[in-house]
C-alpha positions in Angstrom: -24.3 4.0 35.1 -26.8 4.4 32.2 -25.7 7.6 30.4 -28.1 9.3 27.9 -26.4 11.6 25.4 -28.2 14.2 23.4 -26.1 15.4 20.5 -26.7 16.8 17.0 -23.5 15.4 15.6 -22.4 11.7 15.9 -20.6 9.0 14.0 -20.4 8.2 11.1 -20.2 12.0 10.5 -16.7 13.5 10.6 -15.9 16.5 12.7 -14.6 17.7 16.1 -17.7 16.8 18.2 -18.0 13.5 16.4 -14.4 12.6 17.1 -14.8 13.6 20.8 -17.7 11.3 21.4 -16.2 8.6 19.2 -13.4 8.5 21.7 -15.3 9.0 25.0 -18.2 6.6 24.3 -16.1 3.4 23.8 -14.2 4.2 27.0 -17.5 4.7 28.9 -18.7 1.3 27.6 -15.4 -0.4 28.3 -15.7 0.9 31.9 -18.9 -1.1 32.3 -21.5 1.7 31.6 -24.4 1.8 29.2 -24.8 4.7 26.8 -27.9 5.7 24.9 -27.3 8.3 22.2 -30.1 10.4 20.8 -29.0 11.9 17.5 -30.2 12.6 14.0 -29.0 10.7 10.9 -25.6 11.7 9.5 -26.1 14.9 7.4 -23.2 17.1 8.3 -21.8 19.2 6.7 -23.9 19.1 3.5 -27.2 19.3 5.4 -28.6 16.5 3.2 -28.9 12.8 3.9 -29.3 10.6 0.8 -29.5 6.9 0.5 -29.5 6.3 4.2 -29.1 2.7 5.3 -31.9 1.4 7.5 -29.9 1.7 10.8 -29.4 5.5 10.2 -33.0 6.4 9.3 -35.1 8.4 11.7 -36.8 6.1 14.2 -34.1 3.4 13.9 -32.8 2.0 17.2 -29.6 0.0 16.9 -26.2 -0.8 18.4 -23.4 1.5 17.5 -19.8 0.4 16.7 -18.8 0.7 20.4 -21.7 -1.2 21.9 -23.8 1.9 22.6 -27.5 2.1 21.8 -28.1 4.7 19.1 -31.6 6.2 18.7 -31.9 8.1 15.4 -34.3 11.1 15.6 -36.0 13.2 13.0 -34.2 16.1 11.3 -34.7 18.7 8.6 -32.5 19.0 5.6 -30.9 22.5 5.7 -28.9 25.0 3.7 -25.9 27.1 4.7 -27.9 29.8 6.5 -28.2 30.1 10.3 -32.0 30.0 10.2 -32.0 26.8 8.1 -29.5 25.1 10.3 -31.3 26.2 13.5 -34.6 24.8 12.2 -32.9 21.5 11.7 -31.5 21.6 15.2 -34.9 22.4 16.6 -36.6 19.5 14.8 -33.9 17.1 16.0 -34.1 18.4 19.6 -37.9 18.1 19.7 -37.9 14.6 18.4 -35.0 13.7 20.8 -37.4 14.6 23.7 -40.3 12.5 22.2 -38.1 9.4 21.5 -36.2 9.9 24.7 -39.3 9.7 26.7 -40.3 6.5 24.8 -37.0 4.8 25.2 -35.7 6.1 28.5 -38.7 5.5 30.7 -40.6 2.3 31.4 -37.9 0.9 33.7 -34.9 2.0 31.6 -34.2 5.4 33.2 -30.8 6.9 32.6 -28.8 7.8 35.7 -27.6 11.0 34.0 -28.4 13.1 30.9 -25.6 14.8 28.9 -26.7 17.5 26.4 -24.0 19.1 24.2 -23.6 22.0 21.9 -23.6 22.5 19.0 -26.5 23.1 18.6 -28.2 25.1 21.3 -31.6 23.4 20.9 -29.9 20.1 22.1 -29.5 21.8 25.5 -33.3 22.5 25.6 -33.9 18.8 24.8 -31.6 17.8 27.7 -33.6 20.0 30.1 -36.9 18.4 29.0 -35.5 14.9 29.3 -33.9 15.6 32.7 -37.4 16.6 34.0 -39.1 13.6 32.3 -36.7 10.9 33.6 -35.8 12.7 36.8 -32.0 12.4 36.3 -29.3 15.0 36.8 -28.3 17.1 33.7 -24.7 17.8 32.6 -24.5 20.6 30.0 -21.5 20.3 27.8 -20.3 23.6 26.2 -17.8 22.6 23.5 -18.1 26.1 22.1 -18.9 29.5 23.5 -22.5 29.6 22.3 -24.5 31.7 22.5 -21.7 34.2 23.2 -20.6 33.9 19.6 -23.9 35.0 18.1 -23.4 38.7 18.5 -19.7 39.0 17.3 -20.5 36.7 14.4 -23.3 39.0 13.3 -25.3 36.0 12.3 -28.7 37.3 13.4 -28.2 41.1 13.4 -27.5 43.6 16.1 -30.7 45.6 16.3 -34.5 45.3 16.9 -36.1 41.9 17.5 -33.0 40.0 16.5 -30.9 41.6 19.2 -33.7 41.0 21.7 -33.8 37.3 20.7 -30.0 37.0 21.2 -30.3 38.5 24.7 -33.1 36.1 25.6 -31.2 33.1 24.3 -28.2 34.2 26.3 -30.2 34.6 29.5 -32.0 31.3 29.1 -28.7 29.4 28.5 -27.2 31.0 31.6 -30.2 29.9 33.7 -29.9 26.3 32.4 -26.2 26.3 33.1 -26.8 27.5 36.7 -29.5 24.9 37.2 -27.5 22.0 35.8 -25.8 19.5 38.0 -22.6 20.4 36.2 -21.3 22.2 33.1 -18.4 20.8 31.1 -16.2 23.1 29.1 -13.1 22.4 27.0 -11.0 25.4 28.2 -10.0 26.9 31.4 -10.8 30.4 30.1 -14.4 29.7 29.4 -14.8 27.8 32.7 -13.7 31.0 34.4 -16.3 33.1 32.4 -19.1 30.7 33.5 -18.0 30.8 37.1 -18.2 34.6 37.0 -21.8 34.2 35.8 -22.7 32.2 38.8 -22.4 28.7 37.5 -21.3 26.7 40.6 -20.0 23.4 39.2 -17.8 23.8 36.1 -15.4 21.1 35.0 -12.8 21.3 32.2 -12.6 18.2 30.1 -10.4 19.3 27.1 -10.8 18.1 23.6 -8.6 15.2 23.1 -6.5 13.8 20.3 -6.1 10.3 18.9 -2.5 10.1 20.0 -1.9 6.6 18.7 -2.6 7.8 15.2 -0.4 10.9 15.2 3.1 10.6 13.8 6.1 12.2 15.4 7.3 14.5 12.6 9.5 17.3 13.9 10.8 19.8 11.4 10.6 18.7 7.7 14.2 17.8 6.7 13.8 19.1 3.1 14.1 22.9 3.3 13.9 23.4 -0.5 11.6 26.1 -1.9 8.7 26.8 -1.8 7.9 27.2 1.9 4.9 25.1 2.6 2.0 26.1 4.8 -0.9 23.8 5.6 -4.3 24.6 7.1 -6.3 21.5 7.8 -9.7 21.7 9.5 -13.1 23.4 9.1 -13.1 26.0 6.5 -15.7 28.4 7.8 -16.4 31.9 8.8 -15.0 31.4 12.3 -11.5 30.6 11.0 -10.9 33.9 9.1 -8.7 32.1 6.5 -8.9 35.1 4.1 -6.0 36.5 6.0 -3.8 33.5 5.1 -4.7 33.7 1.4 -3.8 37.4 1.5 -0.6 36.7 3.3 0.4 34.2 0.6 -0.3 36.9 -2.1 1.9 39.4 -0.1 4.8 36.9 -0.1 4.4 36.3 -3.8 4.7 40.1 -4.3 7.9 40.1 -2.2 9.4 37.4 -4.3 9.2 34.7 -1.5 8.2 31.3 -2.8 5.3 30.0 -0.7 2.7 27.3 -1.2 -0.4 27.6 1.0 -2.7 24.5 1.1 -6.2 24.7 2.6 -7.7 21.3 3.3 -11.1 20.6 4.9 -14.9 21.1 4.6 -16.8 24.3 5.2 -18.9 27.1 3.9 -16.0 29.4 2.9 -14.4 27.1 0.3 -16.0 28.9 -2.6 -15.2 32.3 -1.2 -11.5 31.5 -0.6 -11.2 29.9 -4.0 -12.5 33.1 -5.6 -10.3 35.3 -3.4 -7.1 33.2 -4.3 -8.0 33.5 -8.0 -8.6 37.3 -7.7 -5.3 37.9 -5.9 -3.3 35.3 -8.0 -2.3 33.9 -4.6 -0.1 30.8 -4.4 -3.0 29.0 -2.6 -4.5 25.6 -3.3 -8.0 24.8 -2.0 -8.4 21.0 -1.5 -11.7 20.6 0.3 -12.3 17.6 2.5 -10.1 14.6 2.5 -10.4 11.1 4.0 -9.1 10.7 7.6 -6.4 8.3 6.4 -4.9 11.0 4.2 -4.7 13.7 6.9 -1.2 13.0 8.1 0.2 12.8 4.6 -0.7 16.5 4.4 1.0 17.1 7.7 4.2 15.5 6.5 4.1 17.7 3.4 4.0 21.0 5.4 6.8 23.1 6.9 4.3 24.8 9.3 0.7 24.0 10.4 -1.7 27.0 10.5 -4.3 27.2 13.3 -6.5 30.2 12.9 -9.5 31.8 14.5 -11.1 35.3 14.1 -10.5 38.0 16.7 -13.9 37.7 18.3 -13.8 37.9 22.2 -15.4 34.5 22.7 -12.6 32.9 20.7 -10.2 34.1 23.4 -11.8 31.4 25.5 -11.6 28.8 22.7 -8.9 26.3 21.8 -9.4 24.6 18.4 -9.2 20.8 18.8 -6.9 20.7 15.7 -4.3 22.6 17.7 -3.6 19.6 19.9 -3.1 17.3 16.9 -0.7 19.8 15.3 1.3 20.2 18.5 1.5 16.5 19.0 3.3 16.0 15.7 6.2 18.2 16.8 6.0 20.2 13.6 6.0 24.0 13.7 2.7 25.6 14.4 1.6 29.1 13.1 -1.1 30.3 15.5 -3.2 33.1 14.2 -4.8 33.2 17.6 -5.5 35.1 20.8 -6.3 34.2 24.4 -5.9 30.7 25.9 -5.0 29.1 22.5 -2.2 31.6 21.9 -0.9 31.1 25.5 -0.7 27.4 25.0 1.4 27.7 21.8 3.7 30.3 23.4 4.0 28.5 26.8 4.8 25.1 25.3 7.1 26.5 22.6 5.1 24.8 19.9 5.6 27.5 17.3 4.8 31.2 16.7 1.8 33.3 17.3 0.6 36.3 15.4 -2.6 38.5 15.9 -5.7 37.0 14.3 -6.8 38.3 10.9 -3.5 40.1 10.2 -2.2 39.2 6.7 1.0 41.3 7.1 2.0 39.7 10.4 1.4 36.3 8.8 3.5 37.2 5.8 6.3 38.6 7.9 6.5 35.4 10.0 6.4 33.1 7.1 9.1 35.0 5.3 11.3 34.5 8.4 10.5 30.8 8.5 11.1 30.5 4.8 14.6 32.1 4.9 15.7 30.5 8.1 14.9 26.8 8.3 16.3 26.6 11.9 13.4 28.8 13.0 11.0 25.9 12.2 12.5 23.7 14.9 10.2 23.8 18.0 10.6 22.7 21.6 9.7 19.1 22.5 7.7 20.6 25.3 4.9 21.2 22.7 4.6 17.5 22.0 4.8 16.7 25.7 2.1 19.3 26.6 -0.3 17.9 23.9 0.2 14.3 25.0 -0.2 15.2 28.7 -3.5 17.2 28.3 -5.2 15.4 25.4 -5.0 11.7 26.2 -8.5 10.3 25.9 -8.0 7.7 28.5 -7.2 10.4 31.0 -10.1 12.6 29.8 -12.6 9.8 29.9 -11.6 8.9 33.4 -12.1 12.5 34.5 -15.5 12.7 32.8 -16.7 9.5 34.4 -15.6 10.7 37.8 -17.7 13.8 37.3 -20.7 11.7 36.3 -20.3 9.5 39.3 -20.3 12.6 41.5 -23.4 14.1 40.1 -25.3 10.8 40.3 -24.3 10.1 43.9 
C-alpha cells in the first residue's frame, strides 16, 4: 500500500504522538508499504523553529530516517494560547492539502489517507485529501478532542464561543461517521464513538518501546526521603498542582518526601511558583534527553501518572502509564475511568481520585512508612508488555488498512 499520513507532530520532535508514529512508520515500511508524511517543521513545544536545516524547512521533500517520504508544510509560529496554537494548526492543515494534492496525484495516489489529532484541523485536511485523491480516510483520535474543549474551559462556555464548540463537535462526529474507520487508543472512547453512530471503530493502543525499558521492580534502598517522580508533559491536563500540594502536606506532617517533576509543558512556571509559595519539597526539572529518562525512573520509589477529573479523561489512558507499568516499579495513579481500572486490575500500584492532594498525601505516607507496600504484582509488567508491543500494534493497524482499502 501507499499510506498518506497527515499529522501536526512528527520526528525529530519529542512527544507521545511523535513516538507513536516513530514506531509505527518503520514497521509499515518494513512490511513493504510506502508512507508519505505531510507535517510541518519541528516546532513543538516552544512554537518556534529556529535554524532549521534545509530538509526541515517548509516545502522540503525528503526521505525520513525510516525510509518514508516526508513533505514539510508551512506553519505559523505560536505562543501558549489556544487561539495561537489553533492558527498554527490551521495553516499547516491548509498547506497539507495544497502540497498533498501536488505530491499525491499525477499517478502517485495513496491507497489510504490517515489523519490524526492533535490538532483538529489535521482531520479537515484529511477529509479534503480523501476527496482529492479518492482514497478511503482513517481518522485517528489519539485524544478525546473536541470533547475536551468544554471541560478545559479553553474557549469559554457562553455566547459565540459555546456555539463554536458545538459546531466543531458536530462536524467532527459527521467526519467520524463518514470515515472508512476511526482509530482510538482506548476501549472506553471507542465505546463512546460507537454510541454516537460511528460504525467502524478500532482500538490500537499507544505502545511502548519495550526494548528500552529496564525491569526495575521496587527500589531496594528504602532510606528517607520517599521519592516520587512525575515524568511527562507538564500541562494543564495533568493537574500536577495536587501533587505539589500533597508534598507540602507531608512536609507539614513530618514525613520526608522528595517530589521530582520532569518534562516540558506550559505549567512549569506555575508549578515552580506554587512550590516556592508552599515551601514544598518539590524539584522542577523541565525536559530531559530521552537517554536520561530511565535514570529518573531508577531514582524513584513510585511513579506518578496524573490527569484532571474531566469526563473525557475517563476515556483516556496516558501513554506514559504503559512505560511506568512495564518497569515493574510502583505506580501512583491520580486517575479515573479506564486508566484507573488498568492500574487496579493489573496490580500495578495504587489509585487515588484525581486532583485530591490529601488522598495523595495519605497514600504516599503509607508507602513511605511501609516499604513492602511498594512491591507490585508482576501482572502489571505482563499487562503492559502484552498490550503495548509495537510489533503487535503495527500488525493490527496494517490489517485495518488492508480491510478499508479492499
